[in-house]
Backbone as CSV, one residue per row, in Angstrom:
resi,resn,N_x,N_y,N_z,CA_x,CA_y,CA_z,C_x,C_y,C_z
1,UNK,73.228,138.190,152.381,74.279,137.153,152.142,73.906,135.889,151.539
2,UNK,74.606,135.220,150.811,74.293,133.771,150.416,75.739,133.127,150.597
3,UNK,75.460,131.892,151.343,76.536,131.003,151.625,76.134,129.837,150.729
4,UNK,77.163,129.268,149.790,77.015,128.074,149.386,78.000,126.947,150.107
5,UNK,77.167,126.011,150.897,78.005,124.996,151.841,77.401,123.692,151.622
6,UNK,78.303,122.826,151.967,77.638,121.474,151.952,78.994,120.693,152.525
7,UNK,78.688,119.217,152.137,79.218,118.046,152.750,79.590,117.469,151.259
8,UNK,80.955,117.436,150.937,81.345,116.663,149.555,82.232,115.851,149.869
9,UNK,82.672,114.723,148.992,83.744,113.603,149.266,84.707,114.014,148.323
10,UNK,85.855,113.613,149.071,87.236,113.795,148.403,87.823,112.493,148.319
11,UNK,88.239,111.784,147.465,89.392,110.914,147.307,90.759,110.983,147.572
12,UNK,91.262,110.405,148.365,92.596,110.536,148.700,93.646,109.407,148.464
13,UNK,94.508,109.243,147.854,95.404,108.081,147.557,96.330,107.954,148.743
14,UNK,96.579,107.111,149.550,97.097,106.613,150.521,98.495,106.317,150.206
15,UNK,98.744,105.290,149.287,100.004,105.043,149.035,100.405,105.057,147.506
16,UNK,101.186,105.542,147.057,101.638,105.893,145.497,102.080,104.618,145.064
17,UNK,102.490,103.457,145.919,102.883,102.229,145.417,101.899,101.563,144.620
18,UNK,101.937,101.422,143.288,100.719,100.572,142.810,100.921,99.071,143.205
19,UNK,99.820,98.216,143.027,100.026,96.745,143.211,99.266,96.422,142.138
20,UNK,99.469,95.142,141.715,98.926,94.156,140.680,97.475,93.875,140.794
21,UNK,96.679,94.474,140.080,95.312,94.009,139.811,95.215,92.544,139.435
22,UNK,94.338,91.604,140.140,94.479,90.359,139.893,93.248,89.987,138.547
23,UNK,92.759,91.393,138.330,91.489,90.974,137.233,92.126,91.275,135.891
24,UNK,92.727,92.736,135.549,93.473,92.976,134.408,94.817,92.812,134.108
25,UNK,95.443,92.543,135.495,97.067,91.995,135.502,97.750,93.269,135.467
26,UNK,97.467,94.610,135.449,98.331,95.664,135.273,98.408,96.021,136.779
27,UNK,99.857,96.842,137.097,99.915,97.333,138.127,99.298,98.859,138.533
28,UNK,98.057,98.914,138.535,97.217,100.061,138.727,96.386,99.850,139.855
29,UNK,96.451,99.187,140.598,95.828,99.028,142.142,96.319,99.891,143.075
30,UNK,95.618,100.613,143.706,95.902,101.684,144.792,95.134,101.689,145.902
31,UNK,95.685,101.868,147.428,95.054,102.360,148.506,94.618,103.551,148.321
32,UNK,93.360,103.685,148.296,92.604,105.041,148.586,91.716,105.026,149.723
33,UNK,91.352,106.265,150.073,90.138,106.618,151.231,89.245,107.762,150.745
34,UNK,88.021,107.546,151.017,87.098,108.559,150.434,86.708,109.370,151.709
35,UNK,87.250,110.580,152.086,86.630,111.344,153.138,85.677,112.247,152.606
36,UNK,84.682,112.847,153.874,83.885,113.834,153.464,84.137,115.201,154.324
37,UNK,84.010,116.270,153.517,84.506,117.277,153.948,83.519,118.488,154.072
38,UNK,83.453,119.289,155.110,82.351,120.417,154.968,82.946,121.350,154.126
39,UNK,82.506,121.952,152.982,82.925,122.816,151.948,82.036,124.060,152.077
40,UNK,82.899,125.384,151.962,82.252,126.351,151.887,82.694,127.301,150.541
41,UNK,81.677,127.524,149.648,82.024,127.935,148.322,82.931,127.043,147.344
42,UNK,82.513,125.518,147.753,83.421,124.461,147.258,85.056,124.486,147.737
43,UNK,85.141,124.957,148.715,86.553,124.904,149.374,86.313,124.072,150.595
44,UNK,87.119,122.973,150.671,86.726,122.024,151.776,87.525,122.849,153.004
45,UNK,86.921,122.929,154.297,87.250,123.385,155.353,87.415,122.310,156.354
46,UNK,86.743,121.588,156.480,86.699,120.919,157.766,86.156,119.040,157.292
47,UNK,87.089,118.496,157.968,86.821,116.792,157.501,85.812,116.443,158.439
48,UNK,84.704,115.975,158.056,83.344,115.718,158.758,83.450,114.103,159.135
49,UNK,84.008,113.163,158.031,83.905,111.881,158.321,85.383,111.097,157.556
50,UNK,85.975,110.231,158.103,86.943,109.961,157.559,86.519,108.534,156.981
51,UNK,86.882,108.361,155.716,86.429,106.926,155.118,87.343,105.836,155.665
52,UNK,86.770,104.659,155.184,87.934,103.279,155.435,88.689,103.051,154.380
53,UNK,90.132,102.653,154.250,90.806,102.482,153.285,90.346,101.219,152.431
54,UNK,90.689,101.376,151.063,90.300,100.192,150.423,91.106,100.445,149.083
55,UNK,91.258,99.101,148.402,92.080,99.095,147.296,91.302,99.217,146.162
56,UNK,91.692,99.773,145.039,90.780,99.809,143.726,91.745,99.789,142.377
57,UNK,91.517,99.544,141.587,92.305,99.406,140.283,91.773,100.627,139.383
58,UNK,92.677,101.482,138.918,92.584,102.524,138.441,91.872,102.290,136.601
59,UNK,92.398,101.169,136.354,91.757,100.904,135.110,90.655,99.971,134.883
60,UNK,90.445,99.178,135.675,89.216,98.177,135.871,88.175,98.709,136.464
61,UNK,88.707,99.645,137.246,87.619,100.156,138.554,87.077,99.113,139.502
62,UNK,87.813,98.049,139.702,87.235,97.181,140.713,87.895,97.226,142.093
63,UNK,87.191,97.217,143.345,87.545,97.045,144.487,88.211,95.859,145.091
64,UNK,88.755,95.558,145.864,89.192,94.862,147.023,88.237,93.717,147.026
65,UNK,87.013,94.208,147.201,85.836,93.243,147.799,85.502,92.448,146.329
66,UNK,85.564,93.041,145.198,85.053,92.536,144.260,86.280,91.396,143.663
67,UNK,87.640,91.676,144.058,88.757,90.678,143.699,88.555,89.204,144.470
68,UNK,87.914,89.337,145.608,87.770,88.199,146.235,88.873,87.762,147.309
69,UNK,88.819,86.587,147.946,89.779,86.758,149.070,91.275,86.184,148.578
70,UNK,91.515,85.853,147.360,92.698,85.593,146.681,93.544,86.958,146.600
71,UNK,93.031,87.955,146.723,93.821,89.088,146.079,94.783,89.465,147.414
72,UNK,94.418,89.233,148.453,95.447,89.472,149.733,96.259,88.072,150.166
73,UNK,96.223,86.972,149.533,97.019,85.967,149.915,97.664,85.768,148.590
74,UNK,98.376,86.536,147.969,99.087,86.346,146.634,100.592,86.095,147.140
75,UNK,100.993,85.087,146.781,102.646,84.736,146.949,103.319,84.593,145.770
76,UNK,104.625,84.680,145.960,105.546,84.338,144.657,105.310,83.191,143.930
77,UNK,104.777,81.975,144.731,104.613,80.668,144.109,103.361,80.863,142.939
78,UNK,102.467,82.105,143.267,101.277,82.328,142.105,101.724,83.074,141.001
79,UNK,103.310,83.367,140.973,103.688,84.085,140.006,104.579,83.281,138.781
80,UNK,104.464,83.816,137.447,105.134,83.254,136.519,106.013,84.145,135.822
81,UNK,107.235,83.736,135.345,107.928,84.809,134.667,107.998,84.730,132.839
82,UNK,107.355,85.674,132.548,107.419,85.775,130.946,108.462,85.403,130.359
83,UNK,108.248,84.842,129.355,109.797,84.302,128.415,110.188,85.488,127.579
84,UNK,109.240,86.553,127.136,109.687,87.343,126.140,110.501,88.490,127.168
85,UNK,109.808,88.995,127.977,110.428,90.143,128.575,110.572,89.878,130.115
86,UNK,110.689,88.842,130.834,111.074,88.430,131.640,110.483,89.078,133.038
87,UNK,109.327,89.466,132.840,108.753,90.220,134.183,107.756,89.203,134.733
88,UNK,107.478,89.164,136.196,106.648,88.642,136.989,105.214,88.551,136.341
89,UNK,104.168,87.796,136.384,102.924,87.715,136.287,102.205,86.931,136.798
90,UNK,100.900,86.837,137.050,100.026,85.715,137.544,100.043,84.320,136.675
91,UNK,100.133,83.230,137.387,100.182,82.129,136.646,99.007,81.771,135.781
92,UNK,97.931,82.687,136.169,96.595,82.216,135.608,96.616,83.116,134.062
93,UNK,97.398,84.134,133.925,97.116,85.089,132.836,97.429,84.022,131.377
94,UNK,96.683,84.436,130.356,97.040,83.879,128.999,97.852,84.722,128.157
95,UNK,98.008,85.911,128.703,98.819,87.011,128.043,99.645,87.818,128.941
96,UNK,100.899,88.244,128.674,101.542,88.911,129.720,101.016,90.349,129.666
97,UNK,100.733,90.751,130.765,100.218,92.438,130.694,101.344,93.406,130.766
98,UNK,102.788,93.055,130.609,103.614,94.039,130.473,103.944,94.208,128.752
99,UNK,104.158,92.868,128.235,104.461,92.853,126.851,103.402,92.643,125.761
100,UNK,102.336,91.960,126.435,101.019,91.521,125.650,101.380,90.274,124.885
101,UNK,102.610,89.396,124.930,102.958,88.454,124.430,101.831,86.944,124.873
102,UNK,101.464,86.262,124.354,100.856,85.091,124.684,101.580,84.055,125.461
103,UNK,101.100,83.770,126.394,102.020,82.597,127.350,102.378,81.398,126.893
C-alpha cells in the first residue's frame, strides 16, 4: 500500500472587502493568511500551522511590509477627488486609478 502525504500551504482570504493599494492605486489589496495542512492524496486533512494575517495586493503582489508604515495611517486628508469621475484617490497619484485620466 502506498500513501502520498505531506504538508502543503493553502492561502485563505480573510476579508472579501478590497483595500486601496498605495503602490498601484487599485482596490485590489486583501487580508490573507497562509495556513499549512497535512494532506493525504492532496486532500487537506488537518491544519498543522495557522499563519499570520497580512495584506497583499492582487495586481502588483506587494505585501503591507513592502508598502511601508504610511499604508496603515491613511486618512481622508490624504485623498483627492478626481475631476473627471469624482472618485477618491491618493493625492500623490498622477493618474486616476479608476478612469485613467491625468490629474
